[in-house]
BAFI-3210 file (N, C-alpha, C; in Angstrom, 3 decimals, decimal comma, padded with zeros to 6 digits):
// residues 319
n [1|2|3|4|5|6|7|8|9|10|11|12|13|14|15|16|17|18|19|20|21|22|23|24|25|26|27|28|29|30|31|32|33|34|35|36|37|38|39|40|41|42|43|44|45|46|47|48|49|50|51|52|53|54|55|56|57|58|59|60|61|62|63|64|65|66|67|68|69|70|71|72|73|74|75|76|77|78|79|80|81|82|83|84|85|86|87|88|89|90|91|92|93|94|95|96|97|98|99|100|101|102|103|104|105|106|107|108|109|110|111|112|113|114|115|116|117|118|119|120|121|122|123|124|125|126|127|128|129|130|131|132|133|134|135|136|137|138|139|140|141|142|143|144|145|146|147|148|149|150|151|152|153|154|155|156|157|158|159|160|161|162|163|164|165|166|167|168|169|170|171|172|173|174|175|176|177|178|179|180|181|182|183|184|185|186|187|188|189|190|191|192|193|194|195|196|197|198|199|200|201|202|203|204|205|206|207|208|209|210|211|212|213|214|215|216|217|218|219|220|221|222|223|224|225|226|227|228|229|230|231|232|233|234|235|236|237|238|239|240|241|242|243|244|245|246|247|248|249|250|251|252|253|254|255|256|257|258|259|260|261|262|263|264|265|266|267|268|269|270|271|272|273|274|275|276|277|278|279|280|281|282|283|284|285|286|287|288|289|290|291|292|293|294|295|296|297|298|299|300|301|302|303|304|305|306|307|308|309|310|311|312|313|314|315|316|317|318|319]
n.u [023,967|025,397|026,040|028,240|030,086|031,820|031,631|033,358|033,207|034,869|033,970|032,290|030,339|027,425|024,982|025,249|024,771|023,276|020,211|019,035|020,974|023,553|026,316|027,724|025,718|024,102|025,813|026,024|023,356|023,099|024,877|023,509|021,121|021,962|022,578|024,958|027,335|027,640|029,985|030,881|032,906|034,404|037,131|038,495|038,134|039,918|042,721|046,041|047,365|049,862|050,974|048,866|045,863|043,073|039,584|037,178|034,249|030,865|028,502|025,980|022,525|020,400|017,502|014,027|013,077|011,883|013,097|015,583|018,065|019,429|020,216|021,934|023,605|025,674|028,507|031,946|035,480|037,355|039,493|040,602|041,575|040,062|037,917|036,221|036,161|036,938|035,639|036,838|035,583|035,641|035,017|036,871|037,927|041,307|043,300|045,766|044,711|043,254|045,294|046,681|044,884|044,936|047,576|047,515|045,669|047,066|048,746|047,212|046,894|047,832|046,329|043,574|041,026|040,704|038,759|039,112|042,579|044,634|047,343|047,457|045,582|046,912|049,095|048,105|046,916|043,692|043,251|045,738|046,532|045,183|046,694|048,595|047,740|046,987|044,825|044,320|043,453|045,113|047,473|048,759|050,628|051,214|052,487|052,962|051,816|052,296|053,322|051,131|049,241|050,502|050,636|047,932|047,076|047,302|044,984|041,831|039,398|040,066|041,086|040,660|040,939|041,963|041,875|044,078|043,138|040,426|036,880|033,820|033,536|034,266|035,975|036,803|037,592|036,751|038,549|037,936|039,012|038,587|038,326|040,873|042,304|041,296|041,007|043,360|044,853|042,985|042,524|045,058|045,299|043,361|044,490|046,760|045,528|044,381|046,666|047,801|049,394|051,289|052,591|051,604|050,850|048,490|046,089|045,978|043,977|043,192|040,148|037,424|035,277|033,286|032,327|030,049|028,020|028,140|029,583|030,787|030,289|031,885|031,608|033,794|034,352|036,623|038,198|036,404|033,596|030,918|028,777|027,435|026,792|025,529|026,412|024,919|025,450|023,779|021,784|023,742|026,007|029,225|030,230|029,504|029,050|027,075|026,853|027,046|024,707|024,175|022,477|021,553|021,541|020,659|023,229|025,156|027,829|030,588|032,716|035,174|035,001|034,891|037,378|039,016|038,121|038,976|041,796|042,320|041,052|042,553|044,921|043,957|042,933|045,262|046,589|045,095|042,905|039,885|037,288|036,367|035,769|035,466|035,923|034,867|035,164|033,988|036,406|038,252|039,922|039,446|039,510|040,288|038,507|039,177|038,947|036,332|034,297|031,257|027,933|026,337|023,568|022,682|023,234|021,657|019,029|018,698|018,963|017,634|019,015|020,904|023,608|025,162|024,896|026,493|029,010|029,208|028,639|030,820|032,889|032,244|032,735|035,488|036,402]
n.v [073,688|070,834|070,585|070,713|069,143|066,091|062,921|060,074|056,549|053,865|050,731|047,846|045,456|047,031|045,708|044,242|045,827|046,689|047,995|049,432|049,963|050,526|052,529|053,792|054,143|056,109|058,306|058,473|059,074|061,603|063,093|062,857|064,172|066,784|067,227|066,385|064,450|060,892|058,387|055,020|052,245|048,972|047,508|045,806|047,006|049,023|050,488|051,111|053,467|054,704|055,583|056,814|056,770|054,937|054,023|051,516|052,634|053,041|055,405|056,555|057,103|057,810|056,009|055,571|053,094|050,083|047,693|048,115|050,395|052,113|053,483|052,741|055,069|055,305|053,338|053,513|053,963|055,927|058,563|058,902|061,170|063,229|063,463|065,181|064,346|061,329|058,494|055,902|052,907|050,166|047,140|045,275|041,764|042,722|041,888|040,650|041,491|043,689|045,352|045,800|047,336|049,662|050,440|051,251|053,412|055,101|056,523|058,555|060,436|063,137|064,383|064,174|064,694|062,365|060,109|057,604|058,707|056,728|055,960|056,255|054,396|052,091|052,269|052,246|049,812|048,642|047,450|047,370|050,048|051,247|050,645|052,552|054,494|055,615|054,130|051,535|048,040|045,509|043,923|041,463|040,730|038,160|035,163|032,822|030,012|028,887|031,069|032,816|031,330|031,158|033,849|034,419|033,395|035,277|036,676|037,074|036,737|035,588|035,664|037,503|036,619|037,990|038,196|040,031|041,209|041,182|042,095|043,274|041,542|039,026|035,953|036,333|035,155|034,097|033,006|031,608|031,806|029,419|027,626|027,724|026,503|023,870|022,934|023,070|021,869|021,823|024,546|025,395|024,190|025,658|028,209|027,769|027,256|029,772|031,282|030,337|027,980|029,020|031,029|033,517|036,560|037,160|039,126|039,200|039,955|041,112|039,958|042,098|042,926|044,807|044,423|042,907|044,678|046,088|047,634|050,845|052,638|055,278|057,818|059,752|062,757|064,475|064,828|065,487|064,693|062,973|061,477|058,867|055,480|052,664|049,295|046,267|042,951|040,000|037,495|034,954|035,493|036,970|038,963|042,208|043,163|044,328|042,708|040,286|039,813|041,676|044,520|048,009|050,898|054,051|056,089|057,703|059,797|059,763|061,933|060,755|059,155|061,235|062,318|060,285|060,391|062,955|062,789|060,770|061,910|064,240|063,070|061,451|063,336|064,699|062,687|062,315|060,714|061,063|060,178|058,135|055,318|054,724|052,081|051,471|050,004|050,060|051,802|051,573|051,748|049,848|049,439|051,263|052,138|052,466|051,776|051,332|052,696|052,133|053,280|055,533|055,207|054,232|056,323|058,347|057,244|056,883|059,440|061,246|062,586|063,728|062,921|062,514|064,763|066,612|065,576|065,530|068,200|069,472|068,540|069,688|072,376|072,232|071,357]
n.w [142,848|141,104|138,400|136,739|137,946|138,546|139,998|140,987|141,717|143,033|143,574|145,015|143,057|141,727|141,902|144,150|146,274|149,393|149,465|151,482|153,397|152,390|152,557|150,463|148,595|149,735|149,466|146,677|146,006|147,106|145,539|143,128|143,795|143,893|141,323|140,168|138,185|138,013|138,089|137,886|138,781|139,075|140,955|139,244|136,839|136,499|134,808|133,577|131,405|129,449|131,813|133,070|134,964|134,197|133,872|133,126|132,965|134,237|133,518|135,497|136,421|139,188|140,224|141,143|141,008|142,307|141,896|140,777|141,537|139,896|136,627|133,727|131,832|130,019|128,988|129,201|128,489|130,770|131,538|134,669|135,860|135,014|136,648|139,333|141,939|143,646|145,107|147,118|147,587|147,837|149,467|151,989|151,586|152,322|150,223|147,832|145,372|146,196|147,138|144,748|143,234|144,674|144,322|141,650|141,798|143,443|141,818|140,998|142,903|143,111|141,285|141,503|143,920|146,432|148,353|150,438|150,703|148,686|149,230|151,970|152,831|152,095|153,806|156,448|158,270|159,186|161,660|162,933|163,023|165,104|167,276|167,504|169,137|172,513|173,451|172,919|173,415|175,478|173,531|171,310|168,457|166,359|164,784|165,992|167,525|170,081|171,472|171,428|172,891|175,396|176,115|176,266|178,670|180,584|180,946|182,423|181,130|178,776|175,270|172,184|168,847|165,772|162,223|160,037|157,712|157,133|157,350|158,966|161,095|160,307|160,646|163,270|166,506|169,810|172,467|175,401|178,842|180,257|178,146|177,058|179,038|179,066|176,477|175,014|172,902|170,784|170,428|169,762|167,261|165,898|165,970|164,434|162,031|161,505|161,209|158,936|159,153|160,944|159,510|158,940|160,578|163,257|165,090|168,572|171,174|174,469|175,795|176,088|178,633|178,353|175,844|175,885|176,285|173,966|170,998|170,054|167,073|165,669|163,488|161,526|159,805|157,910|160,164|162,175|164,327|162,889|163,713|165,857|166,959|168,810|168,566|169,174|170,228|168,961|170,664|172,123|170,646|170,466|168,910|167,784|165,287|162,565|160,362|161,523|162,745|164,712|166,241|165,932|168,033|169,568|171,073|173,631|173,238|175,205|177,203|177,097|174,798|172,945|173,326|172,315|169,646|168,925|169,081|167,154|164,972|164,297|163,436|161,303|159,473|158,769|157,389|155,124|155,352|155,123|155,616|158,091|160,268|163,639|165,943|169,121|172,227|175,369|177,040|175,081|171,964|169,190|166,404|163,386|160,849|157,511|154,851|153,562|155,255|157,079|158,067|157,673|157,116|159,623|161,458|160,333|160,504|163,276|164,368|162,814|160,756|157,857|157,004|154,786|153,291|154,582|153,968|151,073|150,599|151,865|150,237|147,760|148,307|148,703|146,223]
ca.u [023,874|026,706|025,917|029,535|030,990|031,711|032,079|033,600|033,153|035,415|033,175|031,873|029,279|026,229|023,881|025,486|024,477|022,088|019,549|018,652|022,068|024,850|026,790|028,068|024,480|023,700|026,683|025,612|022,059|023,281|025,454|022,417|020,164|022,530|022,751|026,287|027,465|028,125|030,697|031,131|033,612|034,960|038,597|038,984|037,954|040,977|043,905|047,050|047,741|050,836|051,144|047,682|044,888|041,787|038,626|036,045|033,234|029,463|027,859|024,654|021,627|019,659|016,081|013,156|012,613|012,061|013,890|016,959|018,178|020,222|020,095|023,200|023,469|026,666|029,706|033,034|036,758|037,455|040,704|040,046|042,027|039,043|036,912|036,443|036,358|036,825|035,458|037,337|034,566|035,678|035,110|037,846|039,260|042,474|044,189|046,665|043,916|042,935|046,520|047,034|044,057|045,424|048,818|047,132|045,037|048,064|049,318|046,233|046,699|048,104|045,502|042,152|040,698|040,210|038,260|040,261|043,831|045,070|048,621|047,188|044,917|047,991|050,021|047,506|046,011|042,558|043,358|047,037|046,709|044,644|047,733|049,435|047,113|047,030|043,505|044,166|043,491|046,338|047,520|049,921|050,522|052,183|052,075|053,422|050,716|052,734|053,431|049,772|048,630|051,155|050,234|046,499|046,827|047,364|043,727|040,785|038,292|040,591|041,520|039,985|041,869|041,425|042,724|044,476|042,702|038,993|036,018|032,491|033,578|034,634|037,202|037,163|037,304|036,969|038,998|037,726|040,052|038,293|038,638|042,335|042,809|040,816|040,999|044,568|045,259|042,018|042,751|046,326|045,001|042,636|045,456|047,602|044,699|044,243|047,967|048,308|050,498|052,254|053,350|051,001|050,474|047,124|046,006|045,410|043,691|042,442|038,703|036,925|033,946|032,332|031,810|028,702|027,115|028,192|030,674|030,348|030,862|031,931|031,994|034,509|034,553|037,623|038,707|035,346|032,565|029,680|027,742|027,818|025,723|025,982|026,054|024,713|025,455|022,579|021,892|024,637|027,105|030,036|030,527|028,377|028,970|025,754|026,934|026,966|023,406|024,015|021,552|022,085|020,683|021,259|024,202|025,697|029,288|031,123|033,875|036,316|034,810|035,247|038,831|039,541|037,804|039,809|043,156|042,363|040,619|043,675|045,830|043,317|042,872|046,630|047,008|044,220|041,846|038,831|036,083|036,789|034,868|036,160|035,237|035,242|034,546|034,317|037,371|039,315|039,820|039,838|039,787|040,069|038,086|039,586|038,758|034,985|033,519|029,800|027,279|025,493|022,163|022,388|023,204|020,486|017,802|018,595|018,965|016,911|019,990|021,294|025,026|025,783|024,897|027,698|030,184|029,238|028,721|032,216|033,715|031,951|033,465|036,923|036,667]
ca.v [072,552|070,291|070,125|070,628|068,348|064,648|062,114|058,671|055,579|052,530|050,026|046,490|045,506|047,773|044,802|043,639|046,820|046,647|049,251|050,149|050,243|050,779|053,906|054,330|054,513|057,409|059,315|058,609|059,752|063,026|063,678|062,949|065,202|068,088|067,368|065,993|063,233|059,745|057,379|053,889|051,087|048,042|047,510|045,078|047,853|050,023|050,144|052,160|053,687|055,798|055,994|057,512|055,819|054,927|053,020|051,189|053,108|053,209|056,631|056,128|058,013|057,130|055,862|055,164|051,748|049,226|046,529|048,533|051,786|052,903|053,258|053,014|056,009|054,871|052,672|054,084|054,192|057,299|058,969|059,275|062,500|064,205|063,539|066,182|063,633|059,878|057,745|054,532|052,270|048,704|046,470|044,185|041,530|043,460|040,869|041,194|042,225|044,978|046,143|046,171|048,445|050,861|050,845|052,019|054,666|055,956|057,380|059,594|061,240|064,561|064,881|064,116|064,557|061,018|059,797|058,166|058,693|055,325|055,702|056,143|053,107|051,098|052,405|052,087|048,680|049,068|046,922|047,713|051,494|051,639|050,415|053,743|055,420|055,083|053,643|050,165|046,983|044,711|043,309|040,758|040,383|037,079|033,972|031,673|029,503|028,726|032,406|033,345|030,591|031,573|035,227|034,456|032,957|036,449|037,418|036,293|036,488|035,038|036,567|037,528|036,557|038,659|038,296|041,414|041,754|041,008|043,109|042,799|040,504|037,738|035,303|036,678|034,093|034,363|031,849|031,892|031,294|028,013|026,848|027,662|025,538|022,504|022,555|023,701|021,305|022,270|025,966|025,498|023,870|026,781|029,296|027,415|027,446|031,205|031,845|029,602|027,152|029,884|031,832|034,852|037,043|037,547|039,983|038,596|041,026|040,776|040,099|043,216|042,615|045,800|043,966|042,369|045,823|046,458|048,541|052,079|053,092|056,732|058,264|061,018|063,368|065,547|064,970|065,857|063,681|063,054|060,829|057,581|054,596|051,475|048,016|045,301|041,589|039,175|036,476|033,855|035,955|037,987|040,026|043,130|043,618|044,175|041,565|039,077|039,768|042,720|045,592|049,317|051,758|055,333|056,092|058,998|059,821|060,291|062,822|059,918|058,860|062,436|062,438|059,341|060,913|064,132|062,313|060,062|062,827|065,083|062,201|061,012|064,471|064,951|061,612|062,217|059,751|062,027|059,501|056,955|054,828|054,214|051,085|051,707|049,115|050,645|052,901|051,092|051,861|048,541|049,514|052,507|051,686|053,468|051,313|051,747|052,725|052,171|053,875|056,688|054,827|054,075|057,654|059,059|056,649|057,069|060,838|062,108|063,419|063,384|063,287|062,512|066,147|067,234|065,078|066,028|069,655|069,849|068,245|070,710|073,583|072,002|071,272]
ca.w [141,925|140,736|137,027|136,073|138,761|138,325|141,123|140,667|142,815|142,838|144,574|144,674|142,034|142,131|142,213|145,466|147,305|150,238|149,117|152,689|154,333|151,760|152,726|149,147|147,931|150,281|148,857|145,280|145,932|147,391|144,327|142,149|144,232|143,590|139,880|139,710|137,375|138,782|137,313|138,770|138,254|140,052|140,973|138,066|135,659|136,441|134,023|133,438|130,003|129,413|133,213|133,566|135,484|133,520|134,311|132,258|133,908|133,893|133,954|135,909|137,114|140,231|139,938|142,260|140,684|143,475|141,521|140,445|141,987|138,961|135,193|133,047|130,722|129,031|129,470|128,411|129,180|131,252|132,249|135,964|136,282|134,613|137,709|140,381|143,205|143,504|146,349|147,154|148,412|147,750|150,766|152,133|152,161|151,865|149,678|146,809|144,381|146,816|147,142|143,380|142,745|145,360|143,650|140,458|142,189|144,078|140,778|140,718|144,109|142,928|140,187|141,857|145,332|146,668|149,682|151,133|149,952|148,574|149,894|153,398|153,040|152,023|154,928|157,773|158,451|160,001|163,024|163,518|163,219|166,419|168,287|167,572|170,073|173,883|173,839|172,429|174,428|175,513|172,196|170,783|167,037|166,216|164,036|166,779|168,342|171,472|172,058|171,610|173,996|176,649|176,390|176,562|180,046|181,466|180,981|183,085|180,205|177,537|174,202|170,888|167,714|164,585|161,023|159,760|156,420|156,894|157,946|159,288|162,118|159,729|161,092|164,646|167,467|171,242|173,238|176,810|179,734|180,549|176,939|176,916|180,015|178,867|175,064|174,476|171,603|169,786|170,195|169,040|165,857|165,327|165,779|163,285|160,848|161,262|160,855|157,768|159,651|161,626|158,545|158,833|161,911|163,603|166,268|169,771|172,127|175,667|175,658|176,871|179,173|177,857|174,553|176,100|176,145|172,565|170,630|169,410|165,809|165,616|162,153|161,442|158,483|157,934|161,526|163,112|164,539|162,129|164,504|166,410|167,413|169,526|167,971|170,250|169,678|169,122|171,707|171,819|169,790|171,136|167,956|167,633|163,897|161,965|159,456|162,344|163,394|165,713|165,895|166,306|168,850|169,906|172,155|174,033|173,179|176,451|177,042|176,726|173,377|172,192|173,409|171,325|168,312|168,678|168,802|165,871|163,931|163,871|162,673|160,064|158,560|158,298|156,489|153,968|155,643|155,404|156,086|158,834|161,298|164,815|166,765|170,511|173,215|176,666|176,913|174,196|170,510|168,666|164,973|162,655|159,529|156,523|153,474|153,125|156,497|156,978|159,216|157,369|157,310|161,038|162,068|159,809|161,037|164,717|164,816|161,886|160,046|156,487|157,107|153,467|152,808|155,150|153,252|149,695|150,663|152,177|149,054|146,746|148,695|148,501|144,783]
c.u [025,260|026,782|027,252|030,522|030,735|032,342|032,217|033,548|033,800|034,812|032,966|030,728|028,008|025,101|024,073|025,121|023,215|021,386|019,155|019,856|023,378|025,243|027,118|026,820|023,955|024,511|026,297|024,309|022,177|023,916|024,355|021,428|020,641|022,845|024,119|026,244|028,114|028,732|031,145|031,962|034,031|036,477|039,169|038,884|039,028|042,100|044,796|047,445|048,631|050,965|050,013|046,608|043,539|040,864|037,608|034,796|031,819|029,027|026,414|023,819|020,814|018,176|015,326|012,572|012,892|012,920|015,346|017,095|018,925|019,867|021,431|022,945|024,454|027,797|030,860|034,340|036,856|038,794|040,251|040,541|041,023|037,933|037,240|036,719|036,159|036,725|036,008|036,455|034,528|035,847|036,282|037,188|040,374|043,518|045,072|045,897|043,567|044,152|046,868|046,176|044,442|046,730|048,509|046,592|046,010|048,679|048,420|046,164|046,884|047,212|044,021|042,010|040,079|039,858|038,123|041,515|044,382|046,390|048,437|046,478|045,949|048,809|049,408|046,474|044,923|042,643|044,669|047,173|046,150|045,686|048,665|048,896|047,029|045,686|043,299|044,138|044,873|046,379|048,845|049,649|051,614|051,613|052,398|052,322|051,108|052,820|052,056|049,089|049,211|050,696|048,779|046,197|046,876|045,982|042,574|039,624|038,765|040,961|040,610|041,058|041,206|042,401|042,980|043,741|041,214|038,189|034,687|032,445|033,988|035,947|037,601|036,709|037,566|037,343|038,907|038,815|039,823|038,599|040,139|042,913|042,468|040,868|042,209|044,922|044,310|042,251|044,056|046,116|044,295|043,573|046,329|046,825|044,597|045,541|048,598|049,559|051,662|053,154|052,823|050,547|048,974|047,194|045,342|045,229|042,947|040,948|038,216|035,497|032,881|031,734|030,405|027,651|027,029|029,416|030,130|031,053|030,745|032,442|032,670|034,559|035,510|038,062|037,669|034,286|031,322|028,505|028,234|026,603|026,347|025,497|026,010|024,670|024,128|022,836|022,805|025,830|027,884|030,374|029,295|028,191|027,574|025,715|026,855|025,675|023,203|022,968|022,066|021,058|021,409|022,281|024,563|027,214|029,801|032,271|035,101|036,224|035,267|036,747|039,498|039,337|038,674|041,225|043,238|041,997|041,739|044,644|045,233|043,282|044,241|047,042|046,132|043,171|040,623|037,594|036,495|035,721|035,656|035,294|035,764|034,455|034,956|035,204|038,511|038,957|040,313|040,143|039,577|039,776|038,336|039,291|037,406|034,064|032,019|029,228|026,373|024,017|021,806|022,287|021,966|019,189|017,612|018,380|018,260|017,811|020,118|022,775|025,751|025,824|026,097|028,928|030,269|029,335|030,132|033,123|033,489|032,714|034,956|037,287|036,686]
c.v [072,141|069,905|069,967|069,759|066,857|063,904|060,654|057,810|054,281|051,679|048,572|046,582|046,183|046,845|044,080|044,584|046,450|047,993|050,072|050,683|050,694|052,259|054,551|054,833|055,860|058,534|059,554|059,391|061,248|063,742|063,876|064,054|066,591|068,272|067,000|064,716|062,132|058,728|056,271|052,834|050,190|048,085|046,842|045,903|048,928|049,547|051,371|052,259|054,907|056,452|056,879|056,482|056,013|053,904|052,756|051,443|053,021|054,586|056,270|057,308|057,191|057,100|055,507|053,775|050,809|047,997|046,881|050,025|052,677|052,554|053,616|053,920|055,685|054,151|053,095|054,059|055,659|057,513|059,560|060,627|063,588|064,335|064,675|065,526|062,142|059,240|056,335|053,761|050,751|048,116|045,496|042,852|042,332|042,430|041,488|041,962|043,613|045,896|046,637|047,334|049,752|051,359|051,677|053,391|055,637|056,924|058,577|060,646|062,736|065,201|064,976|064,021|063,177|060,818|058,271|058,057|057,266|055,033|055,548|054,832|051,985|051,096|052,001|050,958|049,047|048,591|047,309|049,199|051,962|051,486|051,615|054,777|054,791|054,546|052,179|049,169|046,341|043,831|042,629|040,479|039,364|035,992|032,692|031,217|029,389|030,079|032,997|032,660|031,013|032,963|035,296|034,113|034,103|037,030|036,543|035,939|035,900|036,094|036,458|037,527|037,140|038,515|039,761|042,033|041,606|042,085|042,479|041,702|039,140|037,224|035,574|035,572|034,581|033,054|032,197|031,258|029,807|027,123|026,654|026,622|024,099|022,019|023,132|023,177|021,750|023,734|026,184|025,191|025,031|027,954|029,014|027,554|028,925|031,839|031,155|028,819|027,996|030,654|033,259|035,318|037,303|038,452|039,211|039,708|040,487|040,952|041,188|042,928|043,576|045,402|043,393|043,462|046,246|047,288|049,726|052,255|054,615|057,132|059,630|061,476|064,539|065,861|065,282|064,760|063,974|062,512|059,501|056,772|053,382|050,236|046,972|043,891|040,875|038,118|035,333|034,219|037,039|039,153|040,895|043,603|043,373|042,997|040,240|039,039|040,786|043,743|046,908|050,134|053,083|055,168|057,533|058,903|060,510|061,243|062,011|059,484|060,037|062,690|061,520|059,899|062,110|063,719|061,694|061,006|063,713|064,291|061,845|062,140|064,752|063,935|061,493|061,129|060,558|061,386|058,207|056,577|054,223|053,163|051,203|050,767|049,614|051,864|052,543|051,273|050,553|048,545|050,938|052,103|052,775|053,049|051,771|051,770|052,847|052,940|055,053|056,362|054,831|055,428|058,419|058,563|056,986|058,521|061,795|063,045|062,987|063,726|063,220|063,916|066,910|066,856|065,675|067,547|070,137|069,618|069,280|071,989|073,430|071,971|072,668]
c.w [141,451|139,260|136,318|136,842|138,557|139,499|140,682|141,919|142,353|143,945|144,157|143,660|142,548|142,567|143,547|146,605|148,094|150,072|150,338|153,449|153,691|151,839|151,380|148,422|148,441|149,641|147,401|145,156|146,207|146,204|143,282|142,514|143,863|142,104|139,351|138,890|138,203|137,829|138,264|138,045|139,408|139,957|139,718|136,788|135,524|135,526|133,877|131,974|129,939|130,801|133,728|133,910|134,795|134,183|133,226|133,105|133,331|134,397|134,273|136,405|138,107|139,870|141,222|142,006|141,846|143,174|141,213|140,715|141,001|137,525|134,562|131,850|129,608|129,735|128,574|129,183|129,576|131,931|133,587|136,478|135,882|135,658|138,666|141,730|142,951|144,885|146,181|148,124|148,254|149,150|150,792|151,783|151,493|151,426|148,598|145,737|144,912|146,772|145,742|142,877|143,440|144,745|142,404|140,854|142,848|143,072|140,454|141,819|143,908|141,871|140,538|143,368|145,553|148,134|149,779|150,265|149,885|149,266|151,394|153,716|153,003|153,308|156,265|157,785|159,463|161,450|163,688|163,815|164,554|167,518|168,434|168,561|171,462|174,377|173,472|173,587|174,467|174,272|171,929|169,310|166,748|165,322|164,799|167,736|169,814|172,171|172,348|172,796|175,335|177,053|176,835|178,019|181,045|181,757|181,472|182,162|178,874|176,519|172,979|169,808|166,479|163,419|160,711|158,574|156,135|157,600|158,322|160,329|161,606|160,321|162,528|165,594|168,889|171,913|174,714|177,656|180,042|179,350|176,790|177,866|179,700|177,425|174,344|173,092|170,493|169,423|169,436|167,555|165,170|165,059|164,561|161,978|160,496|160,793|159,650|158,142|160,181|160,657|158,430|160,211|162,043|164,830|167,400|170,802|173,334|175,406|176,608|177,327|178,665|176,512|174,689|175,926|174,681|172,263|169,858|168,075|165,801|164,242|162,227|159,989|158,649|159,369|162,578|163,198|163,692|162,946|165,022|166,825|168,083|168,791|169,088|169,662|169,895|170,192|171,253|170,958|170,516|170,218|167,743|166,197|163,329|161,005|160,204|163,162|164,495|165,285|166,464|167,060|169,081|171,019|172,490|173,968|174,427|176,169|176,634|175,261|172,520|172,225|172,385|169,912|167,959|168,320|167,413|164,733|163,406|163,003|161,315|159,035|157,957|157,243|155,238|154,107|156,094|156,039|156,773|159,860|162,435|165,501|168,185|171,410|174,597|176,488|175,959|172,731|169,910|167,169|164,464|161,212|158,492|155,090|152,929|154,343|156,239|158,167|158,921|157,611|158,788|161,743|161,619|160,451|162,507|165,117|163,853|161,103|158,593|156,347|155,769|152,879|153,362|154,333|151,860|149,677|150,942|150,970|147,961|147,047|148,434|147,037|144,167]
res [m|l|k|k|l|s|f|g|f|v|a|d|p|l|d|s|f|d|r|e|a|e|t|t|l|f|l|m|r|e|v|a|r|l|g|g|s|i|f|v|c|e|a|k|d|l|f|l|k|q|n|e|v|w|g|r|v|k|k|i|e|m|t|e|n|k|h|c|f|y|r|i|l|k|e|t|p|l|n|l|k|t|l|d|c|l|f|l|r|k|d|p|p|f|d|m|a|y|l|k|h|l|w|l|l|e|k|l|e|k|k|v|l|m|v|n|r|p|s|a|i|i|r|f|n|e|k|l|s|s|l|d|f|p|f|a|p|n|t|l|v|s|s|c|a|a|q|i|l|e|w|s|r|k|f|s|k|g|i|v|l|k|p|l|n|l|s|g|g|l|g|i|c|w|f|k|k|t|d|i|g|h|r|t|s|d|i|e|k|k|i|k|q|m|t|a|d|e|t|e|p|v|i|a|q|e|y|l|s|a|a|k|i|g|d|k|r|i|l|l|w|d|g|k|i|l|g|g|f|l|r|i|p|r|a|g|e|f|r|a|n|l|h|q|g|g|h|f|v|k|t|v|l|t|s|y|d|k|k|i|a|t|w|v|g|k|w|a|k|k|e|g|l|y|f|v|g|l|d|v|i|g|r|h|l|t|e|i|n|v|t|s|p|m|g|i|r|e|v|n|v|l|y|g|l|q|v|e|r|n|i|i|g|a|l|v|k|r|i]
***
């Protein structure tokens, strides 16, 4: 039992949670099942007082009410160093507000166990960090429309453009080779729009044919595989993200998938990125999700597991 242990969550508003799918909710319920205390706040509720990080928190308990999954026990300012563990679960966009809340939390790193470490989230962009491994697709990062267009002509299936700071498939475009040849001016305008008039870089990657089959989400905890599933795009959509209408099915992790997970897992554990989600298309690593990775619901449903118990149980032992 965790009666003397307190877990904090910096997250999006509780009322915005998807009660069926929200990974943060699975973690909260496991803390509650074991008798621990749950304290929740949003990024805007953080403040610094005498160089110590505080939050205007809600202490909550979980309920079975079909209309509201929580009950607020009290609202109070709390010095966050008094927590035993703090989960950082705010979703992107990774904008200035996001960066500022990480700057505050960074001051807490030596005082509280945090999942994930804020300094590491700051340092490792979810899309760029995959380029540090030998599994990334052919990639160009640039703000120059002419350079992106010229580079795109190398690939028979065209390129995929991604913003650096969004998630859930938002803002991602596929420019097919035929489009690039016949609609160059339209595509150039779109690139300039995505790059804020060629002032901000975007990621341009070779389109991977394996994306038609889907992409694998592989969850890692403390450097080890928790589970994985395949996300399949809906008809007429190239993005497999669940937020874009994709659906999830069981998958088999190949020896190559496990090789990718082993390489990234060792690195992630060393950097204090305890809970991460890998996106793998074919034999390519496309993203390393470190801000608020999702997937617990999907792994549990598909394989009859309760992987949140692995996570909270491991944290209790560490605390």
